[in-house]
MARKOLTOR-727767 format. One record per residue: residue in one letter; residue number from 1; x, y, z of N, C-alpha, C in turn. Coordinates in Angstrom, 1 decimal. Example, Ala and Ser with C-alpha at 12.3 -4.5 7.8 and 13.67 -1.06 7.14 Angstrom:
BEGIN
+---+-----+--------+---------+--------+---------+----------+--------+--------+---------+--------+
| r |   k | n_east | n_north |   n_up | ca_east | ca_north |  ca_up | c_east | c_north |   c_up |
+---+-----+--------+---------+--------+---------+----------+--------+--------+---------+--------+
| A |   1 |   13.2 |    -5.7 |    7.8 |    12.3 |     -4.5 |    7.8 |   13.2 |    -3.3 |    7.8 |
| S |   2 |   12.8 |    -2.2 |    7.1 |    13.7 |     -1.1 |    7.1 |   12.9 |     0.0 |    7.9 |
+---+-----+--------+---------+--------+---------+----------+--------+--------+---------+--------+
% end
This chain:
BEGIN
+---+-----+--------+---------+--------+---------+----------+--------+--------+---------+--------+
| r |   k | n_east | n_north |   n_up | ca_east | ca_north |  ca_up | c_east | c_north |   c_up |
+---+-----+--------+---------+--------+---------+----------+--------+--------+---------+--------+
| M |   1 |  -13.9 |  -101.7 |  -53.2 |   -14.1 |   -100.3 |  -53.6 |  -13.0 |   -99.4 |  -52.8 |
| I |   2 |  -12.4 |   -98.6 |  -53.7 |   -11.6 |    -97.6 |  -53.0 |  -12.2 |   -96.1 |  -53.6 |
| V |   3 |  -12.3 |   -95.3 |  -52.6 |   -12.9 |    -93.9 |  -52.7 |  -11.7 |   -93.1 |  -53.0 |
| V |   4 |  -11.8 |   -92.3 |  -54.1 |   -10.8 |    -91.4 |  -54.5 |  -11.3 |   -89.9 |  -54.6 |
| L |   5 |  -10.5 |   -89.1 |  -54.2 |   -10.8 |    -87.4 |  -54.1 |  -10.7 |   -87.0 |  -55.4 |
| D |   6 |   -9.5 |   -87.2 |  -56.0 |    -9.2 |    -86.6 |  -57.3 |   -9.0 |   -87.8 |  -58.4 |
| E |   7 |  -10.1 |   -87.7 |  -59.3 |   -10.2 |    -88.8 |  -60.3 |   -9.1 |   -88.8 |  -61.3 |
| D |   8 |   -8.5 |   -87.6 |  -61.7 |    -7.5 |    -87.5 |  -62.7 |   -6.2 |   -88.0 |  -62.1 |
| R |   9 |   -6.0 |   -87.6 |  -60.8 |    -4.9 |    -88.1 |  -59.9 |   -4.7 |   -89.5 |  -59.9 |
| A |  10 |   -5.9 |   -90.0 |  -59.6 |    -6.0 |    -91.5 |  -59.4 |   -5.8 |   -92.2 |  -60.8 |
| E |  11 |   -6.2 |   -91.6 |  -61.8 |    -5.9 |    -92.3 |  -63.2 |   -4.4 |   -92.2 |  -63.4 |
| T |  12 |   -3.8 |   -91.2 |  -63.0 |    -2.4 |    -91.1 |  -63.2 |   -1.6 |   -92.1 |  -62.5 |
| D |  13 |   -2.1 |   -92.1 |  -61.1 |    -1.5 |    -93.0 |  -60.3 |   -1.6 |   -94.5 |  -60.5 |
| L |  14 |   -2.8 |   -94.8 |  -61.2 |    -2.9 |    -96.1 |  -61.5 |   -2.2 |   -96.5 |  -62.7 |
| A |  15 |   -1.9 |   -95.7 |  -63.7 |    -1.1 |    -95.9 |  -64.7 |    0.4 |   -96.1 |  -64.4 |
| A |  16 |    0.8 |   -95.4 |  -63.3 |     2.1 |    -95.5 |  -62.8 |    2.3 |   -96.8 |  -61.9 |
| G |  17 |    1.3 |   -97.4 |  -61.5 |     1.3 |    -98.4 |  -60.6 |    1.5 |   -98.2 |  -59.1 |
| V |  18 |    1.2 |   -97.1 |  -58.7 |     1.5 |    -96.6 |  -57.4 |    0.3 |   -96.8 |  -56.3 |
| I |  19 |   -0.8 |   -97.2 |  -56.8 |    -2.0 |    -97.5 |  -56.0 |   -1.9 |   -98.9 |  -55.5 |
| G |  20 |   -1.8 |   -99.3 |  -54.2 |    -1.6 |   -100.6 |  -53.7 |   -3.1 |  -101.4 |  -53.8 |
| C |  21 |   -3.0 |  -102.5 |  -53.8 |    -4.1 |   -103.4 |  -53.8 |   -4.5 |  -103.5 |  -52.3 |
| P |  22 |   -5.6 |  -103.6 |  -51.9 |    -6.1 |   -103.6 |  -50.6 |   -6.2 |  -105.1 |  -50.0 |
| R |  23 |   -6.1 |  -106.0 |  -51.0 |    -6.1 |   -107.4 |  -50.6 |   -4.7 |  -108.1 |  -50.5 |
| C |  24 |   -3.7 |  -107.5 |  -51.2 |    -2.4 |   -108.1 |  -51.2 |   -1.3 |  -107.2 |  -51.4 |
| P |  25 |    0.1 |  -107.4 |  -51.3 |     0.9 |   -106.5 |  -51.6 |    1.3 |  -105.9 |  -52.9 |
| G |  26 |    0.4 |  -106.3 |  -53.9 |     0.5 |   -106.0 |  -55.4 |   -0.1 |  -104.7 |  -55.6 |
| S |  27 |    0.1 |  -104.1 |  -56.8 |    -0.4 |   -102.9 |  -57.2 |   -1.5 |  -102.9 |  -58.4 |
| L |  28 |   -2.3 |  -101.8 |  -58.1 |    -3.5 |   -101.9 |  -59.0 |   -3.1 |  -101.1 |  -60.4 |
| R |  29 |   -3.7 |  -101.6 |  -61.6 |    -3.5 |   -101.1 |  -62.8 |   -4.9 |  -100.8 |  -63.4 |
| P |  30 |   -5.0 |  -100.0 |  -64.4 |    -6.2 |    -99.6 |  -65.2 |   -6.8 |  -101.0 |  -65.8 |
| W |  31 |   -8.1 |  -101.2 |  -65.7 |    -8.5 |   -102.5 |  -66.2 |   -9.7 |  -102.1 |  -67.1 |
| S |  32 |  -10.6 |  -101.4 |  -66.6 |   -11.9 |   -101.2 |  -67.4 |  -12.7 |  -100.1 |  -66.8 |
| W |  33 |  -14.0 |  -100.1 |  -66.9 |   -14.8 |    -99.2 |  -66.1 |  -16.2 |   -99.7 |  -65.7 |
| A |  34 |  -16.5 |   -99.2 |  -64.5 |   -17.7 |    -99.7 |  -64.0 |  -19.0 |   -99.1 |  -64.8 |
| P |  35 |  -20.1 |   -99.8 |  -64.7 |   -21.3 |    -99.1 |  -65.5 |  -21.5 |   -97.7 |  -65.0 |
| A |  36 |  -21.9 |   -96.8 |  -66.1 |   -22.3 |    -95.5 |  -65.8 |  -23.5 |   -95.5 |  -65.1 |
| R |  37 |  -23.6 |   -94.4 |  -64.2 |   -25.0 |    -94.2 |  -63.5 |  -25.1 |   -92.7 |  -63.3 |
| R |  38 |  -26.3 |   -92.2 |  -63.3 |   -26.5 |    -90.8 |  -63.2 |  -26.8 |   -90.6 |  -61.5 |
| I |  39 |  -26.0 |   -89.5 |  -61.1 |   -26.1 |    -89.2 |  -59.8 |  -26.7 |   -87.8 |  -59.7 |
| R |  40 |  -27.6 |   -87.7 |  -58.7 |   -28.5 |    -86.5 |  -58.6 |  -27.6 |   -85.6 |  -57.7 |
| Q |  41 |  -27.5 |   -84.1 |  -58.2 |   -26.9 |    -83.1 |  -57.5 |  -27.7 |   -82.5 |  -56.6 |
| L |  42 |  -27.1 |   -81.6 |  -55.8 |   -27.9 |    -80.8 |  -54.7 |  -28.8 |   -79.8 |  -55.6 |
| D |  43 |  -28.3 |   -79.2 |  -56.7 |   -29.2 |    -78.4 |  -57.3 |  -30.2 |   -78.9 |  -58.2 |
| G |  44 |  -30.4 |   -80.1 |  -58.3 |   -31.5 |    -80.9 |  -59.0 |  -30.9 |   -81.4 |  -60.3 |
| S |  45 |  -29.8 |   -81.0 |  -60.7 |   -29.1 |    -81.6 |  -62.0 |  -28.8 |   -83.0 |  -61.7 |
| T |  46 |  -28.3 |   -83.6 |  -62.7 |   -27.7 |    -85.0 |  -62.7 |  -26.3 |   -84.9 |  -63.3 |
| R |  47 |  -25.5 |   -85.8 |  -62.9 |   -24.2 |    -86.0 |  -63.3 |  -23.8 |   -87.4 |  -63.7 |
| L |  48 |  -23.5 |   -87.6 |  -64.9 |   -23.3 |    -89.1 |  -65.3 |  -21.9 |   -89.4 |  -64.8 |
| V |  49 |  -21.7 |   -90.5 |  -64.0 |   -20.3 |    -91.0 |  -63.4 |  -20.2 |   -92.3 |  -64.0 |
| R |  50 |  -19.0 |   -92.6 |  -64.3 |   -18.5 |    -93.9 |  -64.7 |  -17.1 |   -94.3 |  -64.1 |
| P |  51 |  -17.3 |   -94.8 |  -62.9 |   -16.1 |    -95.1 |  -62.1 |  -15.1 |   -96.0 |  -62.8 |
| R |  52 |  -13.8 |   -95.8 |  -62.6 |   -12.8 |    -96.6 |  -63.2 |  -12.8 |   -98.0 |  -62.3 |
| R |  53 |  -12.3 |   -99.0 |  -63.1 |   -12.0 |   -100.3 |  -62.3 |  -10.6 |  -100.5 |  -62.6 |
| A |  54 |  -10.0 |  -101.2 |  -61.7 |    -8.7 |   -101.6 |  -61.6 |   -8.4 |  -102.8 |  -61.1 |
| R |  55 |   -7.3 |  -103.5 |  -61.7 |    -6.9 |   -104.9 |  -61.4 |   -5.7 |  -105.1 |  -60.9 |
| C |  56 |   -5.6 |  -105.9 |  -59.8 |    -4.3 |   -106.2 |  -59.1 |   -3.4 |  -106.8 |  -60.1 |
| T |  57 |   -2.2 |  -106.6 |  -60.2 |    -1.2 |   -107.3 |  -60.9 |   -0.8 |  -108.5 |  -60.3 |
| S |  58 |   -0.9 |  -108.9 |  -58.9 |    -0.7 |   -110.0 |  -58.4 |   -1.8 |  -111.0 |  -58.0 |
| C |  59 |   -2.7 |  -110.5 |  -57.3 |    -3.9 |   -111.4 |  -57.0 |   -5.0 |  -111.4 |  -58.0 |
| R |  60 |   -5.0 |  -110.5 |  -59.0 |    -5.9 |   -110.3 |  -60.1 |   -7.4 |  -110.0 |  -59.6 |
| S |  61 |   -7.6 |  -109.5 |  -58.2 |    -8.7 |   -109.0 |  -58.0 |   -9.1 |  -107.5 |  -58.5 |
| T |  62 |  -10.3 |  -107.3 |  -58.7 |   -10.6 |   -106.0 |  -59.2 |  -11.2 |  -105.1 |  -58.1 |
| Q |  63 |  -11.0 |  -103.7 |  -58.4 |   -11.6 |   -102.8 |  -57.4 |  -12.0 |  -101.7 |  -58.3 |
| V |  64 |  -13.3 |  -100.9 |  -57.7 |   -13.9 |    -99.9 |  -58.4 |  -13.4 |   -98.8 |  -57.7 |
| L |  65 |  -12.9 |   -97.7 |  -58.4 |   -12.4 |    -96.4 |  -58.0 |  -13.6 |   -95.4 |  -57.9 |
| L |  66 |  -14.3 |   -95.4 |  -56.8 |   -15.3 |    -94.4 |  -56.7 |  -14.9 |   -93.1 |  -56.3 |
| P |  67 |  -15.5 |   -92.0 |  -57.1 |   -15.4 |    -90.7 |  -56.7 |  -15.9 |   -90.3 |  -55.4 |
| A |  68 |  -15.3 |   -89.6 |  -54.6 |   -15.7 |    -89.2 |  -53.2 |  -16.9 |   -88.3 |  -53.3 |
| S |  69 |  -17.3 |   -87.8 |  -54.3 |   -18.5 |    -87.1 |  -54.5 |  -19.7 |   -88.0 |  -54.5 |
| C |  70 |  -19.5 |   -89.4 |  -54.7 |   -20.6 |    -90.2 |  -54.7 |  -20.6 |   -91.2 |  -53.4 |
| Q |  71 |  -21.6 |   -91.7 |  -53.3 |   -21.7 |    -92.8 |  -52.2 |  -22.1 |   -94.2 |  -52.8 |
| P |  72 |  -21.4 |   -95.2 |  -52.2 |   -21.8 |    -96.6 |  -52.9 |  -23.3 |   -96.9 |  -52.9 |
| R |  73 |  -23.9 |   -97.5 |  -53.9 |   -25.0 |    -97.8 |  -54.1 |  -26.1 |   -96.8 |  -53.8 |
| R |  74 |  -25.8 |   -95.5 |  -54.1 |   -26.8 |    -94.4 |  -53.9 |  -26.9 |   -93.6 |  -55.2 |
| A |  75 |  -28.1 |   -93.0 |  -55.4 |   -28.4 |    -92.3 |  -56.7 |  -28.1 |   -90.9 |  -56.5 |
| D |  76 |  -27.8 |   -90.4 |  -55.0 |   -27.6 |    -89.0 |  -54.7 |  -26.2 |   -88.7 |  -54.5 |
| A |  77 |  -25.7 |   -87.6 |  -54.8 |   -24.4 |    -87.2 |  -54.6 |  -24.0 |   -87.2 |  -53.0 |
| T |  78 |  -22.9 |   -87.2 |  -52.5 |   -22.6 |    -87.0 |  -51.1 |  -23.0 |   -85.8 |  -50.5 |
| E |  79 |  -23.0 |   -84.7 |  -51.3 |   -23.5 |    -83.3 |  -50.8 |  -25.0 |   -83.4 |  -50.5 |
| V |  80 |  -25.7 |   -84.1 |  -51.2 |   -27.2 |    -84.2 |  -51.1 |  -27.3 |   -85.0 |  -49.8 |
| I |  81 |  -26.7 |   -86.2 |  -49.7 |   -26.8 |    -86.8 |  -48.3 |  -26.4 |   -86.1 |  -47.2 |
| G |  82 |  -25.3 |   -85.5 |  -47.3 |   -24.7 |    -84.6 |  -46.3 |  -25.8 |   -83.4 |  -45.8 |
| A |  83 |  -26.3 |   -82.9 |  -46.8 |   -27.2 |    -81.6 |  -46.5 |  -28.5 |   -82.3 |  -45.5 |
| A |  84 |  -28.9 |   -83.5 |  -46.0 |   -30.0 |    -84.3 |  -45.2 |  -29.5 |   -84.4 |  -43.7 |
| L |  85 |  -28.3 |   -84.8 |  -43.6 |   -27.7 |    -85.4 |  -42.2 |  -27.6 |   -83.9 |  -41.5 |
| L |  86 |  -27.1 |   -82.8 |  -42.2 |   -27.0 |    -81.6 |  -41.5 |  -28.3 |   -81.1 |  -41.0 |
| A |  87 |  -29.3 |   -81.1 |  -41.8 |   -30.6 |    -80.6 |  -41.4 |  -31.1 |   -81.5 |  -40.2 |
| K |  88 |  -30.9 |   -82.7 |  -40.1 |   -31.4 |    -83.6 |  -39.2 |  -30.5 |   -83.2 |  -37.9 |
| A |  89 |  -29.5 |   -83.0 |  -38.1 |   -28.6 |    -82.5 |  -36.7 |  -29.0 |   -81.3 |  -36.2 |
| R |  90 |  -29.8 |   -80.4 |  -37.0 |   -30.3 |    -79.2 |  -36.6 |  -31.7 |   -79.3 |  -36.0 |
| G |  91 |  -32.2 |   -80.6 |  -36.0 |   -33.6 |    -80.9 |  -35.4 |  -34.6 |   -81.0 |  -36.4 |
| R |  92 |  -34.4 |   -81.0 |  -37.7 |   -35.5 |    -81.1 |  -38.6 |  -35.9 |   -82.5 |  -38.8 |
| G |  93 |  -37.2 |   -82.6 |  -39.3 |   -37.8 |    -84.0 |  -39.5 |  -37.5 |   -84.5 |  -41.0 |
| Y |  94 |  -37.5 |   -85.8 |  -41.1 |   -37.2 |    -86.2 |  -42.5 |  -38.2 |   -85.7 |  -43.7 |
| R |  95 |  -39.4 |   -85.4 |  -43.4 |   -40.5 |    -85.0 |  -44.2 |  -39.9 |   -83.5 |  -44.8 |
| S |  96 |  -39.8 |   -82.7 |  -44.0 |   -39.3 |    -81.3 |  -44.3 |  -38.1 |   -81.3 |  -45.0 |
| I |  97 |  -37.2 |   -82.3 |  -44.6 |   -35.7 |    -82.4 |  -45.4 |  -36.0 |   -82.9 |  -46.7 |
| A |  98 |  -37.0 |   -83.9 |  -46.9 |   -37.2 |    -84.5 |  -48.1 |  -37.9 |   -83.3 |  -49.0 |
| R |  99 |  -38.8 |   -82.7 |  -48.6 |   -39.3 |    -81.5 |  -49.3 |  -38.4 |   -80.5 |  -49.9 |
| D | 100 |  -37.5 |   -79.9 |  -48.8 |   -36.3 |    -79.0 |  -49.4 |  -35.5 |   -79.5 |  -50.3 |
| L | 101 |  -35.2 |   -80.9 |  -50.2 |   -34.1 |    -81.6 |  -51.1 |  -34.8 |   -82.1 |  -52.3 |
| A | 102 |  -36.1 |   -82.1 |  -52.4 |   -36.9 |    -82.7 |  -53.7 |  -36.6 |   -84.1 |  -53.9 |
| R | 103 |  -36.5 |   -84.8 |  -52.7 |   -36.3 |    -86.3 |  -52.8 |  -37.6 |   -86.9 |  -52.1 |
| P | 104 |  -37.9 |   -88.2 |  -52.5 |   -38.9 |    -89.1 |  -51.8 |  -38.8 |   -89.0 |  -50.2 |
| P | 105 |  -39.7 |   -88.8 |  -49.4 |   -39.5 |    -89.1 |  -47.9 |  -39.1 |   -90.3 |  -47.3 |
| A | 106 |  -39.3 |   -91.4 |  -48.2 |   -38.8 |    -92.7 |  -47.7 |  -37.4 |   -92.7 |  -48.0 |
| T | 107 |  -36.8 |   -92.2 |  -48.9 |   -35.4 |    -92.1 |  -49.3 |  -34.7 |   -91.3 |  -48.2 |
| V | 108 |  -35.2 |   -90.2 |  -47.9 |   -34.5 |    -89.4 |  -46.8 |  -34.6 |   -90.1 |  -45.6 |
| R | 109 |  -35.8 |   -90.7 |  -45.2 |   -35.9 |    -91.5 |  -44.0 |  -34.8 |   -92.6 |  -43.8 |
| R | 110 |  -34.7 |   -93.3 |  -44.9 |   -33.7 |    -94.4 |  -44.9 |  -32.2 |   -94.0 |  -44.8 |
| W | 111 |  -31.9 |   -92.9 |  -45.3 |   -30.5 |    -92.1 |  -45.1 |  -30.4 |   -92.0 |  -43.6 |
| L | 112 |  -31.4 |   -91.4 |  -43.0 |   -31.3 |    -91.1 |  -41.6 |  -31.1 |   -92.1 |  -40.8 |
| R | 113 |  -31.9 |   -93.2 |  -41.0 |   -31.9 |    -94.4 |  -40.3 |  -30.5 |   -95.2 |  -40.2 |
| R | 114 |  -29.9 |   -94.9 |  -41.4 |   -28.6 |    -95.4 |  -41.6 |  -27.4 |   -94.7 |  -40.8 |
| V | 115 |  -27.8 |   -93.6 |  -40.1 |   -26.8 |    -92.9 |  -39.5 |  -27.3 |   -92.7 |  -37.9 |
| R | 116 |  -27.1 |   -93.8 |  -37.3 |   -27.4 |    -93.8 |  -35.7 |  -26.5 |   -94.7 |  -35.0 |
| G | 117 |  -26.7 |   -94.5 |  -33.7 |   -25.9 |    -95.4 |  -32.7 |  -24.5 |   -95.4 |  -33.0 |
| Q | 118 |  -23.8 |   -96.7 |  -33.3 |   -22.6 |    -96.8 |  -33.4 |  -21.9 |   -96.3 |  -34.6 |
| H | 119 |  -22.7 |   -96.2 |  -35.6 |   -22.2 |    -95.5 |  -36.8 |  -21.8 |   -94.1 |  -36.5 |
| V | 120 |  -22.8 |   -93.4 |  -35.8 |   -22.6 |    -91.8 |  -35.6 |  -21.2 |   -91.8 |  -34.8 |
| Q | 121 |  -20.8 |   -92.8 |  -33.8 |   -19.7 |    -92.7 |  -33.1 |  -18.4 |   -92.9 |  -34.2 |
| W | 122 |  -18.7 |   -94.0 |  -35.0 |   -17.6 |    -94.2 |  -36.0 |  -17.3 |   -93.0 |  -37.0 |
| L | 123 |  -18.5 |   -92.3 |  -37.3 |   -18.1 |    -91.1 |  -38.1 |  -17.4 |   -90.0 |  -37.3 |
| R | 124 |  -17.7 |   -89.8 |  -36.1 |   -17.0 |    -88.9 |  -35.2 |  -15.5 |   -89.1 |  -35.1 |
| R | 125 |  -15.3 |   -90.5 |  -34.9 |   -13.9 |    -91.1 |  -34.8 |  -13.2 |   -90.7 |  -36.0 |
| R | 126 |  -13.9 |   -91.1 |  -37.2 |   -13.2 |    -90.7 |  -38.4 |  -12.8 |   -89.2 |  -38.6 |
| G | 127 |  -13.7 |   -88.5 |  -38.3 |   -13.4 |    -86.9 |  -38.3 |  -12.3 |   -86.5 |  -37.3 |
| L | 128 |  -12.3 |   -87.1 |  -36.2 |   -11.3 |    -86.7 |  -35.0 |   -9.9 |   -87.2 |  -35.5 |
| D | 129 |  -10.0 |   -88.5 |  -36.1 |    -8.7 |    -89.0 |  -36.6 |   -8.0 |   -88.3 |  -37.7 |
| H | 130 |   -8.6 |   -88.0 |  -38.5 |    -8.4 |    -87.2 |  -39.8 |   -7.9 |   -85.8 |  -39.5 |
| A | 131 |   -8.8 |   -85.2 |  -38.6 |    -8.3 |    -83.8 |  -38.0 |   -7.0 |   -83.9 |  -37.4 |
| S | 132 |   -6.9 |   -84.9 |  -36.4 |    -5.6 |    -84.8 |  -35.6 |   -4.5 |   -85.1 |  -36.4 |
| R | 133 |   -4.5 |   -86.0 |  -37.4 |    -3.5 |    -86.4 |  -38.2 |   -3.1 |   -85.3 |  -39.2 |
| L | 134 |   -3.9 |   -84.4 |  -39.8 |    -3.8 |    -83.4 |  -40.5 |   -3.2 |   -82.1 |  -40.1 |
| D | 135 |   -3.9 |   -81.8 |  -38.9 |    -3.6 |    -80.5 |  -38.3 |   -4.3 |   -80.5 |  -36.7 |
| P | 136 |   -3.4 |   -81.0 |  -35.8 |    -3.9 |    -81.2 |  -34.5 |   -4.7 |   -79.9 |  -33.8 |
| E | 137 |   -4.2 |   -78.8 |  -34.3 |    -4.8 |    -77.5 |  -33.7 |   -6.3 |   -77.4 |  -34.2 |
| A | 138 |   -6.7 |   -78.1 |  -35.4 |    -8.1 |    -78.1 |  -35.7 |   -9.1 |   -78.7 |  -34.7 |
| L | 139 |   -8.4 |   -79.5 |  -34.0 |    -9.4 |    -80.1 |  -32.7 |   -9.8 |   -79.0 |  -31.7 |
| N | 140 |   -9.0 |   -78.0 |  -31.8 |    -9.6 |    -76.8 |  -30.8 |  -10.8 |   -76.2 |  -31.3 |
| D | 141 |  -11.1 |   -76.4 |  -32.6 |   -12.4 |    -75.7 |  -33.1 |  -13.4 |   -76.6 |  -33.0 |
| V | 142 |  -13.4 |   -77.8 |  -32.3 |   -14.6 |    -78.9 |  -32.3 |  -15.3 |   -78.4 |  -31.0 |
| A | 143 |  -16.6 |   -78.0 |  -31.3 |   -17.4 |    -77.8 |  -30.1 |  -18.4 |   -78.7 |  -29.9 |
| A | 144 |  -18.7 |   -78.9 |  -28.8 |   -19.8 |    -79.9 |  -28.4 |  -21.1 |   -79.5 |  -29.1 |
| Q | 145 |  -21.8 |   -80.5 |  -29.7 |   -23.1 |    -80.3 |  -30.2 |  -24.2 |   -80.9 |  -29.3 |
| P | 146 |  -25.6 |   -80.4 |  -29.6 |   -26.5 |    -81.0 |  -28.9 |  -27.1 |   -82.5 |  -29.3 |
| T | 147 |  -26.5 |   -82.9 |  -30.4 |   -26.8 |    -84.3 |  -30.7 |  -25.4 |   -85.1 |  -31.2 |
| G | 148 |  -25.6 |   -86.5 |  -31.0 |   -24.5 |    -87.1 |  -31.5 |  -24.1 |   -87.1 |  -33.0 |
| L | 149 |  -25.2 |   -87.0 |  -33.8 |   -24.9 |    -86.6 |  -35.0 |  -24.3 |   -85.3 |  -35.2 |
| G | 150 |  -24.8 |   -84.2 |  -34.5 |   -23.9 |    -83.1 |  -34.7 |  -22.6 |   -82.9 |  -34.2 |
| D | 151 |  -22.3 |   -83.9 |  -33.2 |   -20.9 |    -84.1 |  -32.9 |  -20.1 |   -84.6 |  -34.0 |
| A | 152 |  -20.7 |   -85.6 |  -34.6 |   -20.0 |    -86.2 |  -35.7 |  -19.7 |   -85.4 |  -36.8 |
| L | 153 |  -20.7 |   -84.6 |  -37.2 |   -20.6 |    -83.6 |  -38.3 |  -19.6 |   -82.6 |  -37.9 |
| A | 154 |  -19.5 |   -82.2 |  -36.6 |   -18.6 |    -81.1 |  -36.3 |  -17.1 |   -81.6 |  -36.3 |
| A | 155 |  -17.0 |   -82.9 |  -36.0 |   -15.7 |    -83.5 |  -36.1 |  -15.2 |   -83.7 |  -37.6 |
| L | 156 |  -16.0 |   -84.2 |  -38.3 |   -15.7 |    -84.2 |  -39.8 |  -15.5 |   -82.8 |  -40.6 |
| A | 157 |  -16.2 |   -81.8 |  -40.0 |   -16.0 |    -80.4 |  -40.5 |  -14.6 |   -79.9 |  -40.1 |
| A | 158 |  -14.0 |   -80.3 |  -38.7 |   -12.7 |    -80.0 |  -38.4 |  -11.7 |   -80.7 |  -39.1 |
| A | 159 |  -12.0 |   -82.0 |  -39.6 |   -11.1 |    -82.7 |  -40.5 |  -10.9 |   -81.8 |  -42.0 |
| V | 160 |  -12.1 |   -81.3 |  -42.4 |   -12.0 |    -80.5 |  -43.7 |  -11.4 |   -79.3 |  -43.5 |
| S | 161 |  -11.5 |   -78.6 |  -42.3 |   -10.8 |    -77.4 |  -42.0 |   -9.3 |   -77.7 |  -41.9 |
| A | 162 |   -8.8 |   -78.9 |  -41.3 |    -7.5 |    -79.4 |  -41.1 |   -6.9 |   -79.6 |  -42.5 |
| Y | 163 |   -7.6 |   -80.1 |  -43.4 |    -7.1 |    -80.5 |  -44.7 |   -6.9 |   -79.2 |  -45.5 |
| R | 164 |   -7.8 |   -78.3 |  -45.4 |    -7.6 |    -77.2 |  -46.3 |   -6.6 |   -76.3 |  -45.7 |
| R | 165 |   -6.2 |   -76.4 |  -44.4 |    -5.1 |    -75.5 |  -43.9 |   -3.8 |   -76.2 |  -44.1 |
| R | 166 |   -3.9 |   -77.7 |  -44.0 |    -2.5 |    -78.4 |  -44.4 |   -2.0 |   -78.2 |  -45.8 |
| F | 167 |   -3.1 |   -78.3 |  -46.8 |    -2.8 |    -78.4 |  -48.2 |   -3.0 |   -77.0 |  -48.7 |
| T | 168 |   -3.3 |   -76.0 |  -48.0 |    -3.5 |    -74.5 |  -48.4 |   -4.3 |   -74.6 |  -49.9 |
| R | 169 |   -5.4 |   -75.1 |  -49.9 |    -6.1 |    -75.2 |  -51.1 |   -7.6 |   -75.4 |  -50.8 |
| A | 170 |   -8.4 |   -74.7 |  -51.7 |    -9.9 |    -74.8 |  -51.3 |  -10.3 |   -76.3 |  -51.8 |
| A | 171 |  -11.1 |   -76.9 |  -51.1 |   -11.7 |    -78.3 |  -51.6 |  -13.1 |   -78.3 |  -51.1 |
| D | 172 |  -14.1 |   -78.8 |  -51.7 |   -15.4 |    -78.8 |  -51.5 |  -15.5 |   -79.9 |  -50.3 |
| A | 173 |  -16.3 |   -79.4 |  -49.3 |   -16.3 |    -80.3 |  -47.9 |  -16.9 |   -81.6 |  -48.1 |
| W | 174 |  -18.0 |   -81.9 |  -48.8 |   -18.6 |    -83.0 |  -48.8 |  -18.0 |   -84.2 |  -49.6 |
| P | 175 |  -17.2 |   -83.8 |  -50.8 |   -16.4 |    -84.9 |  -51.3 |  -15.3 |   -85.1 |  -50.4 |
| L | 176 |  -14.6 |   -84.3 |  -49.6 |   -13.5 |    -84.5 |  -48.6 |  -14.1 |   -85.5 |  -47.5 |
| I | 177 |  -15.4 |   -85.2 |  -47.0 |   -16.1 |    -86.0 |  -46.0 |  -16.2 |   -87.4 |  -46.7 |
| G | 178 |  -16.6 |   -87.4 |  -47.9 |   -16.8 |    -88.7 |  -48.5 |  -15.5 |   -89.5 |  -48.5 |
| A | 179 |  -14.3 |   -88.9 |  -48.7 |   -12.9 |    -89.6 |  -48.7 |  -12.7 |   -90.0 |  -47.4 |
| F | 180 |  -12.9 |   -89.0 |  -46.4 |   -12.6 |    -89.5 |  -45.0 |  -13.2 |   -90.6 |  -44.5 |
| T | 181 |  -14.5 |   -90.7 |  -44.9 |   -15.3 |    -91.9 |  -44.5 |  -15.2 |   -93.1 |  -45.4 |
| G | 182 |  -14.4 |   -93.1 |  -46.3 |   -14.2 |    -94.2 |  -47.4 |  -15.5 |   -94.5 |  -48.0 |
| G | 183 |  -16.5 |   -93.7 |  -48.3 |   -17.7 |    -94.0 |  -48.7 |  -18.5 |   -94.5 |  -47.7 |
| G | 184 |  -18.5 |   -94.4 |  -46.5 |   -19.2 |    -95.0 |  -45.6 |  -20.1 |   -93.9 |  -44.8 |
| L | 185 |  -20.4 |   -92.7 |  -45.5 |   -21.1 |    -91.7 |  -44.8 |  -22.5 |   -92.3 |  -44.2 |
| L | 186 |  -23.2 |   -93.2 |  -44.9 |   -24.2 |    -94.0 |  -44.5 |  -23.8 |   -95.5 |  -44.2 |
| L | 187 |  -24.3 |   -96.1 |  -43.1 |   -24.2 |    -97.4 |  -42.9 |  -24.7 |   -98.3 |  -44.0 |
| P | 188 |  -23.9 |   -99.3 |  -44.5 |   -24.4 |   -100.0 |  -45.7 |  -25.8 |  -100.8 |  -45.3 |
| S | 189 |  -26.7 |  -100.9 |  -46.3 |   -28.1 |   -101.4 |  -46.0 |  -27.7 |  -103.0 |  -45.7 |
| P | 190 |  -28.6 |  -103.8 |  -45.1 |   -28.5 |   -105.0 |  -44.7 |  -28.3 |  -105.9 |  -45.8 |
| T | 191 |  -28.9 |  -105.5 |  -47.0 |   -28.6 |   -106.5 |  -48.3 |  -27.6 |  -106.2 |  -49.0 |
| G | 192 |  -26.7 |  -105.2 |  -48.7 |   -25.6 |   -105.0 |  -49.6 |  -24.5 |  -104.0 |  -49.1 |
+---+-----+--------+---------+--------+---------+----------+--------+--------+---------+--------+
% end
């Protein structure tokens, strides 16, 4: 799986053969489409997403190009999961977060359990690495937070800010974070 920020650009790059295969030195080409799925948005609406599939010209392996606005194996958009994580970092419990997001409490609890311990540190490191690569001055804006999750989200927010300054364009924060984390905002479940 490859997470893409701009689906149209990814399609153009695939056609030109400039996206490299993650398994070998070959390049990926358009191949087919993954099954369509409905992704619940923060406003309660759903969006039909059908990710592009690509095949390597050398090793023949296939990859799914997942939009950064989605998370692997999740029915909710990156921004919905991000809103839950932000609320948790502010000290809210999973039941009140679930109520505000109109999601089942068990779903929100699972999300929050996937972002603990080493994974929180990994998220923080991803944010700091992207921020320092895009605009080292953005690291000056990272203030210590009361929780590890807060620190990780602050680092990812600094990376978003650095991206916006470097490319001087507006971009939605959560899809950017989805791209920075390569679809790993949540630790994968043990079954998949």
